[in-house]
Z-matrix of the N, CA and C atoms (Angstrom, degrees):
N
C 1 1.448
C 2 1.530 1 107.71
N 3 1.318 2 115.85 1 135.07
C 4 1.465 3 119.83 2 179.80
C 5 1.521 4 110.98 3 -78.45
N 6 1.315 5 116.31 4 160.94
C 7 1.468 6 121.11 5 178.42
C 8 1.529 7 110.53 6 -62.36
N 9 1.321 8 118.04 7 -36.46
C 10 1.467 9 121.69 8 179.12
C 11 1.517 10 111.08 9 -62.70
N 12 1.338 11 117.13 10 -44.61
C 13 1.470 12 120.54 11 178.49
C 14 1.522 13 110.89 12 -66.51
N 15 1.325 14 117.79 13 -39.50
C 16 1.457 15 121.48 14 178.34
C 17 1.527 16 110.82 15 -63.62
N 18 1.330 17 116.84 16 -43.86
C 19 1.466 18 121.36 17 178.78
C 20 1.528 19 112.56 18 -62.06
N 21 1.328 20 116.89 19 -30.61
C 22 1.463 21 121.37 20 -176.93
C 23 1.535 22 112.70 21 -75.83
N 24 1.334 23 117.98 22 -20.18
C 25 1.466 24 120.59 23 -178.71
C 26 1.533 25 110.85 24 -75.46
N 27 1.339 26 117.81 25 139.81
C 28 1.468 27 119.60 26 173.70
C 29 1.521 28 109.93 27 -69.45
N 30 1.327 29 116.38 28 148.90
C 31 1.461 30 121.13 29 -178.73
C 32 1.519 31 110.62 30 -94.20
N 33 1.319 32 116.14 31 136.22
C 34 1.457 33 123.30 32 175.88
C 35 1.523 34 107.86 33 -97.44
N 36 1.312 35 116.28 34 128.39
C 37 1.457 36 120.68 35 -179.54
C 38 1.512 37 111.69 36 78.91
N 39 1.303 38 116.47 37 -179.51
C 40 1.455 39 121.57 38 179.55
C 41 1.519 40 112.16 39 90.08
N 42 1.314 41 115.73 40 -164.19
C 43 1.459 42 121.92 41 -176.75
C 44 1.515 43 110.27 42 -122.93
N 45 1.316 44 115.06 43 156.53
C 46 1.449 45 122.91 44 175.68
C 47 1.524 46 106.93 45 -140.08
N 48 1.298 47 117.54 46 -179.70
C 49 1.464 48 121.52 47 178.86
C 50 1.514 49 110.24 48 -124.00
N 51 1.319 50 115.78 49 142.85
C 52 1.462 51 122.55 50 177.36
C 53 1.518 52 107.24 51 -121.38
N 54 1.323 53 116.31 52 129.66
C 55 1.457 54 120.39 53 179.02
C 56 1.519 55 109.50 54 -109.90
N 57 1.332 56 116.44 55 130.43
C 58 1.456 57 122.42 56 176.57
C 59 1.530 58 108.52 57 -133.49
N 60 1.315 59 115.52 58 166.22
C 61 1.465 60 121.36 59 176.10
C 62 1.525 61 107.67 60 -106.74
N 63 1.329 62 116.49 61 120.31
C 64 1.463 63 122.23 62 178.22
C 65 1.518 64 108.36 63 -129.81
N 66 1.326 65 116.10 64 126.46
C 67 1.465 66 121.97 65 -179.22
C 68 1.529 67 111.40 66 53.77
N 69 1.350 68 115.92 67 37.40
C 70 1.451 69 120.53 68 178.24
C 71 1.522 70 114.81 69 77.64
N 72 1.329 71 117.74 70 3.07
C 73 1.467 72 120.88 71 -179.90
C 74 1.525 73 109.94 72 -114.38
N 75 1.314 74 115.88 73 147.43
C 76 1.461 75 120.41 74 174.92
C 77 1.524 76 107.69 75 -80.48
N 78 1.346 77 115.69 76 125.78
C 79 1.458 78 122.14 77 -179.66
C 80 1.521 79 107.79 78 -116.97
N 81 1.313 80 116.14 79 132.60
C 82 1.468 81 122.31 80 -179.75
C 83 1.523 82 108.71 81 -114.75
N 84 1.353 83 115.95 82 122.61
C 85 1.463 84 121.26 83 -177.92
C 86 1.532 85 110.04 84 -124.05
N 87 1.343 86 116.46 85 145.00
C 88 1.468 87 118.36 86 175.36
C 89 1.530 88 110.71 87 -74.16
N 90 1.321 89 115.53 88 144.30
C 91 1.459 90 122.32 89 178.72
C 92 1.530 91 107.21 90 -130.46
N 93 1.325 92 116.95 91 134.73
C 94 1.461 93 121.70 92 178.31
C 95 1.529 94 108.54 93 -85.38
N 96 1.337 95 117.02 94 125.40
C 97 1.460 96 121.31 95 175.51
C 98 1.521 97 108.21 96 -80.37
N 99 1.335 98 117.02 97 145.98
C 100 1.468 99 118.90 98 178.62
C 101 1.521 100 111.14 99 -64.31
N 102 1.321 101 114.90 100 141.24
C 103 1.460 102 121.61 101 177.81
C 104 1.521 103 107.57 102 -98.63
N 105 1.311 104 116.91 103 125.42
C 106 1.460 105 121.91 104 -178.05
C 107 1.532 106 110.21 105 -104.94
N 108 1.314 107 115.61 106 153.76
C 109 1.465 108 120.58 107 172.41
C 110 1.518 109 106.01 108 -83.82
N 111 1.323 110 116.66 109 118.62
C 112 1.450 111 120.98 110 -176.71
C 113 1.521 112 110.56 111 -93.43
N 114 1.325 113 116.32 112 130.17
C 115 1.462 114 122.69 113 179.52
C 116 1.518 115 108.96 114 -100.94
N 117 1.320 116 115.48 115 146.43
C 118 1.458 117 120.81 116 -176.27
C 119 1.519 118 112.51 117 -122.53
N 120 1.299 119 119.11 118 12.20
C 121 1.465 120 120.91 119 -177.18
C 122 1.520 121 110.62 120 87.50
N 123 1.313 122 116.53 121 169.44
C 124 1.465 123 121.26 122 -175.18
C 125 1.519 124 113.71 123 -70.56
N 126 1.328 125 118.29 124 -37.47
C 127 1.456 126 118.97 125 -171.47
C 128 1.526 127 114.26 126 -116.85
N 129 1.339 128 118.23 127 -4.87
C 130 1.459 129 118.43 128 -172.31
C 131 1.524 130 113.86 129 -83.98
N 132 1.326 131 118.77 130 -16.88
C 133 1.462 132 120.02 131 -175.11
C 134 1.520 133 110.07 132 67.39
N 135 1.304 134 118.28 133 -167.79
C 136 1.458 135 118.73 134 -179.97
C 137 1.518 136 109.52 135 -84.66
N 138 1.302 137 116.03 136 146.21
C 139 1.443 138 122.47 137 -178.11
C 140 1.525 139 108.15 138 -107.15
N 141 1.326 140 116.74 139 112.12
C 142 1.455 141 122.82 140 -179.87
C 143 1.520 142 108.43 141 -109.33
N 144 1.326 143 116.97 142 134.28
C 145 1.455 144 121.90 143 174.89
C 146 1.524 145 107.95 144 -133.33
N 147 1.300 146 116.67 145 162.14
C 148 1.466 147 121.86 146 -178.44
C 149 1.522 148 109.53 147 -118.76
N 150 1.336 149 115.50 148 140.82
C 151 1.458 150 118.74 149 176.78
C 152 1.528 151 109.74 150 -84.45
N 153 1.324 152 116.65 151 -178.90
C 154 1.461 153 120.37 152 -176.26
C 155 1.523 154 112.65 153 -67.02
N 156 1.336 155 118.03 154 -16.83
C 157 1.469 156 121.84 155 176.50
C 158 1.519 157 112.11 156 -88.56
N 159 1.340 158 116.75 157 -5.38
C 160 1.461 159 120.96 158 -179.46
C 161 1.518 160 113.87 159 90.36
N 162 1.341 161 118.07 160 5.74
C 163 1.464 162 121.47 161 179.02
C 164 1.526 163 109.82 162 -79.81
N 165 1.359 164 117.53 163 135.00
C 166 1.468 165 120.26 164 -179.54
C 167 1.533 166 111.94 165 -82.69
N 168 1.333 167 115.45 166 143.05
C 169 1.461 168 123.28 167 176.98
C 170 1.521 169 108.53 168 -131.32
N 171 1.340 170 117.05 169 139.91
C 172 1.449 171 121.60 170 172.94
C 173 1.527 172 107.26 171 -97.04
N 174 1.324 173 116.94 172 133.82
C 175 1.454 174 122.95 173 179.60
C 176 1.516 175 107.98 174 -112.35
N 177 1.334 176 117.54 175 133.17
C 178 1.453 177 121.22 176 178.97
C 179 1.509 178 111.18 177 -165.13
N 180 1.324 179 115.95 178 179.04
C 181 1.455 180 121.85 179 -177.75
C 182 1.521 181 110.98 180 -111.43
N 183 1.327 182 114.73 181 146.61
C 184 1.458 183 122.37 182 174.80
C 185 1.526 184 107.10 183 -151.18
N 186 1.321 185 116.78 184 125.96
C 187 1.453 186 120.72 185 177.75
C 188 1.517 187 113.98 186 61.37
N 189 1.338 188 116.71 187 30.50
C 190 1.459 189 120.41 188 177.39
C 191 1.515 190 114.99 189 84.09
N 192 1.335 191 118.46 190 0.93
C 193 1.462 192 122.43 191 177.83
C 194 1.523 193 110.29 192 -119.30
N 195 1.313 194 116.25 193 154.91
C 196 1.463 195 121.49 194 177.85
C 197 1.515 196 109.45 195 -96.05
N 198 1.341 197 116.19 196 135.25
C 199 1.459 198 122.93 197 -178.46
C 200 1.522 199 110.21 198 -129.43
N 201 1.330 200 114.95 199 162.11
C 202 1.455 201 120.59 200 170.06
C 203 1.529 202 107.25 201 -115.37
N 204 1.312 203 116.29 202 150.39
C 205 1.463 204 121.42 203 178.13
C 206 1.517 205 108.35 204 -138.91
N 207 1.332 206 115.49 205 127.81
C 208 1.466 207 121.21 206 -179.42
C 209 1.524 208 109.30 207 -64.66
N 210 1.329 209 115.84 208 137.32
C 211 1.451 210 120.89 209 179.88
C 212 1.515 211 110.48 210 -95.29
């Protein structure tokens, strides 16, 4: 899998940031992304790929969409 294709996949689990305006100031808060159970099919086992930095990612499907999850 290329880095471009990996970057295009939504991430399952982990953290994100939410920005809101409170009292006229921009406030940035951490938000936990939902972690999904990723399926890999009956015979394929788990699919692990590495990004250009060498970090491992698991690729799988949940709810009809493909996701990546940091290992």
